[in-house]
All heavy atoms as a GROMACS GRO file, in nm:
protein
  563
    1MET      N    1   1.170   4.589   0.537
    1MET     CA    2   1.234   4.508   0.638
    1MET      C    3   1.176   4.368   0.640
    1MET      O    4   1.248   4.272   0.639
    1MET     CB    5   1.217   4.572   0.775
    1MET     CG    6   1.293   4.696   0.794
    1MET     SD    7   1.276   4.747   0.964
    1MET     CE    8   1.356   4.902   0.951
    2GLY      N    9   1.046   4.356   0.645
    2GLY     CA   10   0.982   4.226   0.650
    2GLY      C   11   0.962   4.165   0.512
    2GLY      O   12   0.908   4.058   0.499
    3ASP      N   13   1.003   4.238   0.409
    3ASP     CA   14   0.982   4.192   0.272
    3ASP      C   15   1.097   4.107   0.219
    3ASP      O   16   1.097   4.069   0.104
    3ASP     CB   17   0.962   4.312   0.179
    3ASP     CG   18   0.834   4.387   0.210
    3ASP    OD1   19   0.741   4.323   0.262
    3ASP    OD2   20   0.829   4.507   0.182
    4GLU      N   21   1.194   4.081   0.303
    4GLU     CA   22   1.308   4.002   0.258
    4GLU      C   23   1.264   3.857   0.235
    4GLU      O   24   1.197   3.797   0.317
    4GLU     CB   25   1.419   4.005   0.363
    4GLU     CG   26   1.478   4.142   0.383
    4GLU     CD   27   1.584   4.143   0.493
    4GLU    OE1   28   1.639   4.035   0.523
    4GLU    OE2   29   1.607   4.248   0.548
    5LYS      N   30   1.303   3.805   0.119
    5LYS     CA   31   1.270   3.668   0.086
    5LYS      C   32   1.394   3.581   0.097
    5LYS      O   33   1.502   3.622   0.056
    5LYS     CB   34   1.214   3.658  -0.056
    5LYS     CG   35   1.080   3.724  -0.071
    5LYS     CD   36   1.026   3.702  -0.210
    5LYS     CE   37   0.888   3.765  -0.223
    5LYS     NZ   38   0.833   3.745  -0.357
    6LYS      N   39   1.376   3.465   0.152
    6LYS     CA   40   1.487   3.372   0.161
    6LYS      C   41   1.505   3.306   0.025
    6LYS      O   42   1.406   3.269  -0.040
    6LYS     CB   43   1.461   3.266   0.267
    6LYS     CG   44   1.457   3.320   0.407
    6LYS     CD   45   1.434   3.209   0.507
    6LYS     CE   46   1.428   3.265   0.647
    6LYS     NZ   47   1.403   3.160   0.746
    7PRO      N   48   1.627   3.286  -0.017
    7PRO     CA   49   1.647   3.218  -0.147
    7PRO      C   50   1.607   3.072  -0.137
    7PRO      O   51   1.628   3.006  -0.035
    7PRO     CB   52   1.797   3.233  -0.172
    7PRO     CG   53   1.857   3.258  -0.038
    7PRO     CD   54   1.752   3.327   0.044
    8LYS      N   55   1.543   3.024  -0.243
    8LYS     CA   56   1.503   2.883  -0.247
    8LYS      C   57   1.626   2.797  -0.270
    8LYS      O   58   1.718   2.837  -0.342
    8LYS     CB   59   1.403   2.859  -0.359
    8LYS     CG   60   1.268   2.918  -0.332
    8LYS     CD   61   1.169   2.873  -0.434
    8LYS     CE   62   1.031   2.922  -0.397
    8LYS     NZ   63   0.930   2.872  -0.489
    9PRO      N   64   1.629   2.680  -0.206
    9PRO     CA   65   1.745   2.592  -0.228
    9PRO      C   66   1.750   2.545  -0.373
    9PRO      O   67   1.649   2.508  -0.431
    9PRO     CB   68   1.721   2.474  -0.133
    9PRO     CG   69   1.576   2.481  -0.100
    9PRO     CD   70   1.533   2.622  -0.116
   10ALA      N   71   1.868   2.553  -0.427
   10ALA     CA   72   1.886   2.511  -0.566
   10ALA      C   73   1.902   2.359  -0.570
   10ALA      O   74   1.948   2.297  -0.476
   10ALA     CB   75   2.010   2.578  -0.625
   11GLY      N   76   1.860   2.300  -0.678
   11GLY     CA   77   1.876   2.156  -0.693
   11GLY      C   78   1.748   2.088  -0.733
   11GLY      O   79   1.639   2.146  -0.727
   12VAL      N   80   1.763   1.966  -0.771
   12VAL     CA   81   1.650   1.887  -0.820
   12VAL      C   82   1.566   1.833  -0.705
   12VAL      O   83   1.444   1.821  -0.718
   12VAL     CB   84   1.703   1.771  -0.908
   12VAL    CG1   85   1.590   1.681  -0.954
   12VAL    CG2   86   1.780   1.825  -1.026
   13TRP      N   87   1.627   1.803  -0.592
   13TRP     CA   88   1.555   1.738  -0.482
   13TRP      C   89   1.435   1.818  -0.436
   13TRP      O   90   1.329   1.761  -0.409
   13TRP     CB   91   1.649   1.710  -0.366
   13TRP     CG   92   1.577   1.645  -0.251
   13TRP    CD1   93   1.558   1.697  -0.128
   13TRP    CD2   94   1.511   1.518  -0.251
   13TRP    NE1   95   1.485   1.611  -0.050
   13TRP    CE2   96   1.455   1.500  -0.123
   13TRP    CE3   97   1.494   1.419  -0.346
   13TRP    CZ2   98   1.384   1.387  -0.088
   13TRP    CZ3   99   1.423   1.306  -0.310
   13TRP    CH2  100   1.368   1.291  -0.183
   14SER      N  101   1.446   1.950  -0.428
   14SER     CA  102   1.333   2.029  -0.381
   14SER      C  103   1.214   2.019  -0.477
   14SER      O  104   1.099   2.031  -0.435
   14SER     CB  105   1.374   2.175  -0.363
   14SER     OG  106   1.417   2.230  -0.486
   15THR      N  107   1.241   1.994  -0.604
   15THR     CA  108   1.134   1.979  -0.702
   15THR      C  109   1.077   1.838  -0.700
   15THR      O  110   0.956   1.818  -0.712
   15THR     CB  111   1.188   2.010  -0.843
   15THR    OG1  112   1.244   2.141  -0.842
   15THR    CG2  113   1.078   2.004  -0.946
   16VAL      N  114   1.161   1.739  -0.683
   16VAL     CA  115   1.122   1.599  -0.693
   16VAL      C  116   1.064   1.544  -0.562
   16VAL      O  117   0.985   1.450  -0.563
   16VAL     CB  118   1.244   1.514  -0.738
   16VAL    CG1  119   1.213   1.367  -0.738
   16VAL    CG2  120   1.290   1.559  -0.875
   17LYS      N  121   1.100   1.604  -0.451
   17LYS     CA  122   1.063   1.553  -0.319
   17LYS      C  123   0.913   1.526  -0.303
   17LYS      O  124   0.875   1.419  -0.254
   17LYS     CB  125   1.111   1.649  -0.211
   17LYS     CG  126   1.089   1.600  -0.070
   17LYS     CD  127   1.144   1.698   0.030
   17LYS     CE  128   1.118   1.654   0.171
   17LYS     NZ  129   1.169   1.750   0.267
   18PRO      N  130   0.822   1.616  -0.344
   18PRO     CA  131   0.678   1.585  -0.328
   18PRO      C  132   0.635   1.461  -0.407
   18PRO      O  133   0.549   1.386  -0.361
   18PRO     CB  134   0.608   1.709  -0.382
   18PRO     CG  135   0.709   1.818  -0.376
   18PRO     CD  136   0.842   1.752  -0.393
   19PHE      N  137   0.693   1.440  -0.523
   19PHE     CA  138   0.657   1.324  -0.605
   19PHE      C  139   0.710   1.194  -0.543
   19PHE      O  140   0.643   1.091  -0.545
   19PHE     CB  141   0.710   1.341  -0.748
   19PHE     CG  142   0.649   1.459  -0.817
   19PHE    CD1  143   0.719   1.577  -0.829
   19PHE    CD2  144   0.520   1.452  -0.868
   19PHE    CE1  145   0.663   1.687  -0.893
   19PHE    CE2  146   0.463   1.560  -0.932
   19PHE     CZ  147   0.534   1.679  -0.944
   20VAL      N  148   0.830   1.200  -0.488
   20VAL     CA  149   0.887   1.083  -0.421
   20VAL      C  150   0.805   1.049  -0.296
   20VAL      O  151   0.771   0.933  -0.273
   20VAL     CB  152   1.035   1.106  -0.383
   20VAL    CG1  153   1.089   0.996  -0.296
   20VAL    CG2  154   1.119   1.123  -0.509
   21ASN      N  155   0.770   1.150  -0.219
   21ASN     CA  156   0.688   1.127  -0.099
   21ASN      C  157   0.550   1.071  -0.135
   21ASN      O  158   0.501   0.980  -0.071
   21ASN     CB  159   0.672   1.256  -0.019
   21ASN     CG  160   0.797   1.293   0.057
   21ASN    OD1  161   0.881   1.209   0.085
   21ASN    ND2  162   0.810   1.420   0.088
   22GLY      N  163   0.489   1.126  -0.239
   22GLY     CA  164   0.358   1.077  -0.282
   22GLY      C  165   0.364   0.934  -0.332
   22GLY      O  166   0.278   0.852  -0.300
   23GLY      N  167   0.467   0.903  -0.411
   23GLY     CA  168   0.482   0.766  -0.462
   23GLY      C  169   0.507   0.666  -0.351
   23GLY      O  170   0.447   0.558  -0.348
   24ALA      N  171   0.594   0.702  -0.257
   24ALA     CA  172   0.624   0.612  -0.145
   24ALA      C  173   0.500   0.592  -0.058
   24ALA      O  174   0.473   0.480  -0.013
   24ALA     CB  175   0.739   0.668  -0.062
   25SER      N  176   0.424   0.697  -0.037
   25SER     CA  177   0.302   0.686   0.043
   25SER      C  178   0.200   0.595  -0.024
   25SER      O  179   0.136   0.513   0.042
   25SER     CB  180   0.239   0.824   0.063
   25SER     OG  181   0.326   0.909   0.133
   26GLY      N  182   0.186   0.608  -0.154
   26GLY     CA  183   0.093   0.523  -0.228
   26GLY      C  184   0.132   0.377  -0.223
   26GLY      O  185   0.047   0.289  -0.206
   27MET      N  186   0.262   0.349  -0.238
   27MET     CA  187   0.308   0.210  -0.235
   27MET      C  188   0.288   0.149  -0.096
   27MET      O  189   0.245   0.034  -0.083
   27MET     CB  190   0.455   0.203  -0.276
   27MET     CG  191   0.476   0.227  -0.423
   27MET     SD  192   0.647   0.206  -0.475
   27MET     CE  193   0.725   0.351  -0.408
   28LEU      N  194   0.319   0.226   0.007
   28LEU     CA  195   0.302   0.176   0.144
   28LEU      C  196   0.154   0.150   0.173
   28LEU      O  197   0.119   0.046   0.229
   28LEU     CB  198   0.359   0.275   0.245
   28LEU     CG  199   0.344   0.235   0.391
   28LEU    CD1  200   0.424   0.107   0.420
   28LEU    CD2  201   0.390   0.346   0.482
   29ALA      N  202   0.068   0.242   0.130
   29ALA     CA  203  -0.076   0.224   0.153
   29ALA      C  204  -0.127   0.099   0.083
   29ALA      O  205  -0.207   0.023   0.139
   29ALA     CB  206  -0.151   0.348   0.104
   30THR      N  207  -0.081   0.075  -0.039
   30THR     CA  208  -0.125  -0.043  -0.113
   30THR      C  209  -0.080  -0.170  -0.043
   30THR      O  210  -0.156  -0.267  -0.032
   30THR     CB  211  -0.071  -0.039  -0.257
   30THR    OG1  212  -0.123   0.078  -0.321
   30THR    CG2  213  -0.112  -0.161  -0.335
   31CYS      N  214   0.043  -0.172   0.004
   31CYS     CA  215   0.095  -0.292   0.071
   31CYS      C  216   0.023  -0.321   0.202
   31CYS      O  217   0.012  -0.435   0.243
   31CYS     CB  218   0.245  -0.276   0.097
   31CYS     SG  219   0.344  -0.283  -0.053
   32VAL      N  220  -0.028  -0.218   0.267
   32VAL     CA  221  -0.100  -0.236   0.394
   32VAL      C  222  -0.247  -0.273   0.369
   32VAL      O  223  -0.301  -0.360   0.436
   32VAL     CB  224  -0.089  -0.109   0.481
   32VAL    CG1  225  -0.180  -0.116   0.601
   32VAL    CG2  226   0.055  -0.087   0.523
   33ILE      N  227  -0.309  -0.209   0.273
   33ILE     CA  228  -0.452  -0.227   0.249
   33ILE      C  229  -0.484  -0.355   0.172
   33ILE      O  230  -0.588  -0.417   0.192
   33ILE     CB  231  -0.511  -0.104   0.176
   33ILE    CG1  232  -0.503   0.018   0.266
   33ILE    CG2  233  -0.653  -0.128   0.131
   33ILE    CD1  234  -0.579   0.006   0.396
   34GLN      N  235  -0.395  -0.399   0.084
   34GLN     CA  236  -0.420  -0.517   0.000
   34GLN      C  237  -0.458  -0.641   0.081
   34GLN      O  238  -0.558  -0.706   0.049
   34GLN     CB  239  -0.300  -0.546  -0.090
   34GLN     CG  240  -0.313  -0.669  -0.176
   34GLN     CD  241  -0.422  -0.659  -0.280
   34GLN    OE1  242  -0.456  -0.550  -0.324
   34GLN    NE2  243  -0.480  -0.771  -0.318
   35PRO      N  244  -0.383  -0.678   0.186
   35PRO     CA  245  -0.424  -0.797   0.263
   35PRO      C  246  -0.560  -0.781   0.330
   35PRO      O  247  -0.639  -0.875   0.334
   35PRO     CB  248  -0.314  -0.811   0.369
   35PRO     CG  249  -0.199  -0.736   0.315
   35PRO     CD  250  -0.255  -0.626   0.231
   36ILE      N  251  -0.589  -0.661   0.379
   36ILE     CA  252  -0.718  -0.637   0.443
   36ILE      C  253  -0.830  -0.652   0.341
   36ILE      O  254  -0.935  -0.712   0.369
   36ILE     CB  255  -0.720  -0.496   0.507
   36ILE    CG1  256  -0.616  -0.487   0.618
   36ILE    CG2  257  -0.859  -0.460   0.558
   36ILE    CD1  258  -0.589  -0.347   0.668
   37ASP      N  259  -0.809  -0.600   0.222
   37ASP     CA  260  -0.910  -0.609   0.117
   37ASP      C  261  -0.931  -0.753   0.072
   37ASP      O  262  -1.044  -0.794   0.044
   37ASP     CB  263  -0.870  -0.522  -0.002
   37ASP     CG  264  -0.981  -0.506  -0.103
   37ASP    OD1  265  -1.093  -0.471  -0.062
   37ASP    OD2  266  -0.957  -0.532  -0.222
   38MET      N  267  -0.823  -0.830   0.066
   38MET     CA  268  -0.834  -0.971   0.025
   38MET      C  269  -0.917  -1.049   0.127
   38MET      O  270  -1.002  -1.129   0.089
   38MET     CB  271  -0.695  -1.033   0.012
   38MET     CG  272  -0.698  -1.170  -0.050
   38MET     SD  273  -0.758  -1.168  -0.218
   38MET     CE  274  -0.608  -1.186  -0.305
   39VAL      N  275  -0.896  -1.025   0.254
   39VAL     CA  276  -0.975  -1.091   0.359
   39VAL      C  277  -1.121  -1.047   0.347
   39VAL      O  278  -1.213  -1.129   0.356
   39VAL     CB  279  -0.918  -1.061   0.499
   39VAL    CG1  280  -1.011  -1.108   0.608
   39VAL    CG2  281  -0.781  -1.125   0.515
   40LYS      N  282  -1.144  -0.918   0.325
   40LYS     CA  283  -1.280  -0.865   0.311
   40LYS      C  284  -1.355  -0.933   0.197
   40LYS      O  285  -1.471  -0.972   0.212
   40LYS     CB  286  -1.276  -0.715   0.287
   40LYS     CG  287  -1.413  -0.653   0.264
   40LYS     CD  288  -1.403  -0.518   0.198
   40LYS     CE  289  -1.355  -0.540   0.056
   40LYS     NZ  290  -1.396  -0.446  -0.043
   41VAL      N  291  -1.290  -0.950   0.084
   41VAL     CA  292  -1.355  -1.013  -0.031
   41VAL      C  293  -1.392  -1.157   0.001
   41VAL      O  294  -1.502  -1.203  -0.032
   41VAL     CB  295  -1.263  -1.006  -0.155
   41VAL    CG1  296  -1.314  -1.095  -0.266
   41VAL    CG2  297  -1.251  -0.863  -0.203
   42ARG      N  298  -1.303  -1.228   0.068
   42ARG     CA  299  -1.333  -1.369   0.101
   42ARG      C  300  -1.444  -1.380   0.205
   42ARG      O  301  -1.520  -1.475   0.204
   42ARG     CB  302  -1.206  -1.439   0.146
   42ARG     CG  303  -1.109  -1.454   0.029
   42ARG     CD  304  -0.998  -1.547   0.060
   42ARG     NE  305  -0.906  -1.555  -0.053
   42ARG     CZ  306  -0.822  -1.654  -0.071
   42ARG    NH1  307  -0.816  -1.753   0.015
   42ARG    NH2  308  -0.741  -1.653  -0.174
   43ILE      N  309  -1.453  -1.282   0.294
   43ILE     CA  310  -1.566  -1.280   0.389
   43ILE      C  311  -1.695  -1.260   0.311
   43ILE      O  312  -1.796  -1.326   0.338
   43ILE     CB  313  -1.547  -1.168   0.494
   43ILE    CG1  314  -1.431  -1.201   0.587
   43ILE    CG2  315  -1.676  -1.146   0.574
   43ILE    CD1  316  -1.390  -1.085   0.677
   44GLN      N  317  -1.693  -1.169   0.212
   44GLN     CA  318  -1.812  -1.143   0.131
   44GLN      C  319  -1.853  -1.265   0.050
   44GLN      O  320  -1.970  -1.283   0.018
   44GLN     CB  321  -1.788  -1.024   0.038
   44GLN     CG  322  -1.779  -0.892   0.111
   44GLN     CD  323  -1.738  -0.778   0.021
   44GLN    OE1  324  -1.678  -0.799  -0.084
   44GLN    NE2  325  -1.770  -0.657   0.063
   45LEU      N  326  -1.758  -1.350   0.015
   45LEU     CA  327  -1.787  -1.473  -0.058
   45LEU      C  328  -1.842  -1.583   0.033
   45LEU      O  329  -1.877  -1.691  -0.014
   45LEU     CB  330  -1.662  -1.523  -0.130
   45LEU     CG  331  -1.612  -1.437  -0.245
   45LEU    CD1  332  -1.478  -1.488  -0.295
   45LEU    CD2  333  -1.715  -1.436  -0.357
   46GLY      N  334  -1.846  -1.555   0.162
   46GLY     CA  335  -1.906  -1.649   0.256
   46GLY      C  336  -1.811  -1.756   0.306
   46GLY      O  337  -1.854  -1.866   0.339
   47GLN      N  338  -1.682  -1.725   0.314
   47GLN     CA  339  -1.585  -1.823   0.359
   47GLN      C  340  -1.562  -1.820   0.510
   47GLN      O  341  -1.477  -1.891   0.560
   47GLN     CB  342  -1.452  -1.803   0.285
   47GLN     CG  343  -1.463  -1.830   0.137
   47GLN     CD  344  -1.331  -1.814   0.065
   47GLN    OE1  345  -1.227  -1.786   0.126
   47GLN    NE2  346  -1.332  -1.833  -0.065
   48GLY      N  347  -1.636  -1.738   0.583
   48GLY     CA  348  -1.624  -1.736   0.728
   48GLY      C  349  -1.596  -1.597   0.781
   48GLY      O  350  -1.605  -1.498   0.709
   49SER      N  351  -1.558  -1.593   0.909
   49SER     CA  352  -1.527  -1.465   0.972
   49SER      C  353  -1.386  -1.421   0.934
   49SER      O  354  -1.310  -1.497   0.872
   49SER     CB  355  -1.537  -1.480   1.125
   49SER     OG  356  -1.433  -1.563   1.172
   50ALA      N  357  -1.348  -1.302   0.974
   50ALA     CA  358  -1.216  -1.249   0.942
   50ALA      C  359  -1.105  -1.338   0.998
   50ALA      O  360  -1.006  -1.366   0.930
   50ALA     CB  361  -1.202  -1.107   0.995
   51ALA      N  362  -1.123  -1.384   1.122
   51ALA     CA  363  -1.022  -1.470   1.183
   51ALA      C  364  -1.012  -1.604   1.111
   51ALA      O  365  -0.902  -1.654   1.086
   51ALA     CB  366  -1.055  -1.491   1.331
   52GLN      N  367  -1.127  -1.662   1.077
   52GLN     CA  368  -1.126  -1.791   1.006
   52GLN      C  369  -1.063  -1.779   0.868
   52GLN      O  370  -0.982  -1.862   0.827
   52GLN     CB  371  -1.269  -1.843   0.990
   52GLN     CG  372  -1.334  -1.888   1.118
   52GLN     CD  373  -1.482  -1.917   1.097
   52GLN    OE1  374  -1.546  -1.860   1.009
   52GLN    NE2  375  -1.536  -2.007   1.180
   53VAL      N  376  -1.100  -1.674   0.795
   53VAL     CA  377  -1.047  -1.653   0.661
   53VAL      C  378  -0.895  -1.633   0.666
   53VAL      O  379  -0.820  -1.694   0.588
   53VAL     CB  380  -1.116  -1.533   0.592
   53VAL    CG1  381  -1.044  -1.492   0.465
   53VAL    CG2  382  -1.261  -1.565   0.563
   54THR      N  383  -0.849  -1.549   0.756
   54THR     CA  384  -0.706  -1.522   0.768
   54THR      C  385  -0.629  -1.649   0.803
   54THR      O  386  -0.526  -1.679   0.743
   54THR     CB  387  -0.681  -1.414   0.876
   54THR    OG1  388  -0.756  -1.297   0.842
   54THR    CG2  389  -0.535  -1.379   0.885
   55LYS      N  390  -0.682  -1.724   0.899
   55LYS     CA  391  -0.616  -1.848   0.941
   55LYS      C  392  -0.608  -1.948   0.825
   55LYS      O  393  -0.503  -2.007   0.800
   55LYS     CB  394  -0.693  -1.909   1.058
   55LYS     CG  395  -0.634  -2.035   1.113
   55LYS     CD  396  -0.719  -2.088   1.228
   55LYS     CE  397  -0.673  -2.224   1.271
   55LYS     NZ  398  -0.759  -2.282   1.375
   56ASN      N  399  -0.718  -1.965   0.752
   56ASN     CA  400  -0.721  -2.058   0.640
   56ASN      C  401  -0.628  -2.013   0.527
   56ASN      O  402  -0.562  -2.096   0.464
   56ASN     CB  403  -0.863  -2.075   0.586
   56ASN     CG  404  -0.949  -2.157   0.680
   56ASN    OD1  405  -0.898  -2.234   0.762
   56ASN    ND2  406  -1.080  -2.139   0.671
   57MET      N  407  -0.625  -1.884   0.499
   57MET     CA  408  -0.538  -1.834   0.393
   57MET      C  409  -0.392  -1.862   0.426
   57MET      O  410  -0.314  -1.907   0.341
   57MET     CB  411  -0.559  -1.684   0.372
   57MET     CG  412  -0.686  -1.649   0.299
   57MET     SD  413  -0.716  -1.472   0.287
   57MET     CE  414  -0.591  -1.424   0.168
   58LEU      N  415  -0.353  -1.834   0.550
   58LEU     CA  416  -0.214  -1.858   0.590
   58LEU      C  417  -0.180  -2.007   0.588
   58LEU      O  418  -0.074  -2.047   0.541
   58LEU     CB  419  -0.189  -1.801   0.730
   58LEU     CG  420  -0.171  -1.650   0.736
   58LEU    CD1  421  -0.168  -1.603   0.881
   58LEU    CD2  422  -0.045  -1.608   0.664
   59LYS      N  423  -0.272  -2.090   0.639
   59LYS     CA  424  -0.247  -2.233   0.649
   59LYS      C  425  -0.243  -2.301   0.512
   59LYS      O  426  -0.153  -2.379   0.483
   59LYS     CB  427  -0.354  -2.298   0.737
   59LYS     CG  428  -0.328  -2.445   0.768
   59LYS     CD  429  -0.429  -2.499   0.867
   59LYS     CE  430  -0.553  -2.541   0.791
   59LYS     NZ  431  -0.653  -2.607   0.878
   60GLU      N  432  -0.338  -2.268   0.426
   60GLU     CA  433  -0.352  -2.339   0.299
   60GLU      C  434  -0.271  -2.278   0.184
   60GLU      O  435  -0.225  -2.350   0.096
   60GLU     CB  436  -0.500  -2.345   0.259
   60GLU     CG  437  -0.582  -2.427   0.356
   60GLU     CD  438  -0.732  -2.420   0.328
   60GLU    OE1  439  -0.769  -2.366   0.222
   60GLU    OE2  440  -0.809  -2.466   0.412
   61GLU      N  441  -0.255  -2.145   0.183
   61GLU     CA  442  -0.193  -2.080   0.069
   61GLU      C  443  -0.066  -2.003   0.102
   61GLU      O  444   0.006  -1.962   0.011
   61GLU     CB  445  -0.294  -1.984   0.004
   61GLU     CG  446  -0.423  -2.052  -0.040
   61GLU     CD  447  -0.525  -1.952  -0.089
   61GLU    OE1  448  -0.489  -1.872  -0.177
   61GLU    OE2  449  -0.637  -1.953  -0.038
   62GLY      N  450  -0.041  -1.978   0.228
   62GLY     CA  451   0.078  -1.904   0.267
   62GLY      C  452   0.059  -1.754   0.262
   62GLY      O  453  -0.048  -1.703   0.226
   63LEU      N  454   0.164  -1.682   0.294
   63LEU     CA  455   0.159  -1.536   0.303
   63LEU      C  456   0.130  -1.471   0.167
   63LEU      O  457   0.067  -1.366   0.159
   63LEU     CB  458   0.291  -1.483   0.360
   63LEU     CG  459   0.296  -1.337   0.398
   63LEU    CD1  460   0.193  -1.307   0.506
   63LEU    CD2  461   0.435  -1.300   0.446
   64GLY      N  462   0.174  -1.534   0.060
   64GLY     CA  463   0.153  -1.480  -0.074
   64GLY      C  464   0.007  -1.470  -0.114
   64GLY      O  465  -0.027  -1.396  -0.206
   65ALA      N  466  -0.080  -1.542  -0.047
   65ALA     CA  467  -0.223  -1.538  -0.080
   65ALA      C  468  -0.282  -1.399  -0.059
   65ALA      O  469  -0.376  -1.362  -0.127
   65ALA     CB  470  -0.298  -1.639   0.006
   66PHE      N  471  -0.227  -1.324   0.033
   66PHE     CA  472  -0.278  -1.190   0.061
   66PHE      C  473  -0.246  -1.091  -0.051
   66PHE      O  474  -0.309  -0.988  -0.063
   66PHE     CB  475  -0.222  -1.137   0.193
   66PHE     CG  476  -0.270  -1.216   0.312
   66PHE    CD1  477  -0.190  -1.312   0.370
   66PHE    CD2  478  -0.395  -1.192   0.366
   66PHE    CE1  479  -0.234  -1.385   0.479
   66PHE    CE2  480  -0.440  -1.264   0.474
   66PHE     CZ  481  -0.359  -1.361   0.531
   67TYR      N  482  -0.145  -1.123  -0.131
   67TYR     CA  483  -0.102  -1.034  -0.240
   67TYR      C  484  -0.121  -1.098  -0.377
   67TYR      O  485  -0.064  -1.053  -0.474
   67TYR     CB  486   0.045  -0.997  -0.221
   67TYR     CG  487   0.068  -0.917  -0.095
   67TYR    CD1  488   0.110  -0.979   0.022
   67TYR    CD2  489   0.045  -0.780  -0.093
   67TYR    CE1  490   0.131  -0.906   0.137
   67TYR    CE2  491   0.065  -0.707   0.022
   67TYR     CZ  492   0.108  -0.770   0.137
   67TYR     OH  493   0.126  -0.697   0.250
   68LYS      N  494  -0.202  -1.202  -0.385
   68LYS     CA  495  -0.217  -1.279  -0.509
   68LYS      C  496  -0.261  -1.192  -0.626
   68LYS      O  497  -0.204  -1.199  -0.734
   68LYS     CB  498  -0.316  -1.393  -0.488
   68LYS     CG  499  -0.312  -1.497  -0.597
   68LYS     CD  500  -0.408  -1.610  -0.569
   68LYS     CE  501  -0.351  -1.698  -0.460
   68LYS     NZ  502  -0.432  -1.816  -0.435
   69VAL      N  503  -0.360  -1.109  -0.609
   69VAL     CA  504  -0.411  -1.025  -0.718
   69VAL      C  505  -0.305  -0.925  -0.760
   69VAL      O  506  -0.284  -0.900  -0.878
   69VAL     CB  507  -0.540  -0.953  -0.675
   69VAL    CG1  508  -0.585  -0.853  -0.779
   69VAL    CG2  509  -0.649  -1.054  -0.648
   70MET      N  510  -0.236  -0.868  -0.663
   70MET     CA  511  -0.134  -0.768  -0.694
   70MET      C  512  -0.021  -0.830  -0.775
   70MET      O  513   0.028  -0.770  -0.871
   70MET     CB  514  -0.079  -0.708  -0.564
   70MET     CG  515  -0.057  -0.560  -0.573
   70MET     SD  516  -0.038  -0.481  -0.413
   70MET     CE  517   0.117  -0.541  -0.358
   71LEU      N  518   0.021  -0.950  -0.741
   71LEU     CA  519   0.129  -1.016  -0.813
   71LEU      C  520   0.085  -1.049  -0.956
   71LEU      O  521   0.163  -1.039  -1.050
   71LEU     CB  522   0.173  -1.143  -0.740
   71LEU     CG  523   0.244  -1.120  -0.608
   71LEU    CD1  524   0.269  -1.253  -0.539
   71LEU    CD2  525   0.374  -1.046  -0.629
   72PHE      N  526  -0.041  -1.085  -0.972
   72PHE     CA  527  -0.094  -1.115  -1.105
   72PHE      C  528  -0.088  -0.992  -1.194
   72PHE      O  529  -0.053  -1.000  -1.312
   72PHE     CB  530  -0.238  -1.167  -1.094
   72PHE     CG  531  -0.305  -1.185  -1.227
   72PHE    CD1  532  -0.269  -1.290  -1.310
   72PHE    CD2  533  -0.402  -1.097  -1.269
   72PHE    CE1  534  -0.331  -1.308  -1.432
   72PHE    CE2  535  -0.463  -1.114  -1.392
   72PHE     CZ  536  -0.428  -1.220  -1.474
   73LEU      N  537  -0.119  -0.876  -1.139
   73LEU     CA  538  -0.120  -0.753  -1.217
   73LEU      C  539   0.021  -0.708  -1.254
   73LEU      O  540   0.040  -0.645  -1.357
   73LEU     CB  541  -0.191  -0.642  -1.140
   73LEU     CG  542  -0.340  -0.662  -1.117
   73LEU    CD1  543  -0.395  -0.553  -1.028
   73LEU    CD2  544  -0.415  -0.665  -1.248
   74LEU      N  545   0.120  -0.743  -1.172
   74LEU     CA  546   0.257  -0.700  -1.200
   74LEU      C  547   0.323  -0.784  -1.307
   74LEU      O  548   0.409  -0.736  -1.380
   74LEU     CB  549   0.341  -0.707  -1.072
   74LEU     CG  550   0.306  -0.604  -0.965
   74LEU    CD1  551   0.387  -0.629  -0.838
   74LEU    CD2  552   0.330  -0.463  -1.015
   75PHE      N  553   0.285  -0.910  -1.318
   75PHE     CA  554   0.355  -0.997  -1.413
   75PHE      C  555   0.262  -1.041  -1.517
   75PHE      O  556   0.201  -1.081  -1.574
   75PHE     CB  557   0.418  -1.116  -1.341
   75PHE     CG  558   0.519  -1.074  -1.241
   75PHE    CD1  559   0.494  -1.076  -1.106
   75PHE    CD2  560   0.643  -1.029  -1.284
   75PHE    CE1  561   0.588  -1.036  -1.015
   75PHE    CE2  562   0.738  -0.990  -1.192
   75PHE     CZ  563   0.711  -0.994  -1.057
   0.00000   0.00000   0.00000
């Protein structure tokens, strides 16, 4: 009675879904962590506090400065 098994859904999505979720999670994490890491590196280089570094990066280099290394690796 309790040994009845439900049939697994047929199709590719049930097989691919974990890989899609993992890939999407990795991309989102990279997009969120990259700007934080860029500010951290500049703080370590002695360019000021987190607020000062962020303000200077936005003012002098624009939003793309936070993703500069990532863009270099892609192209």
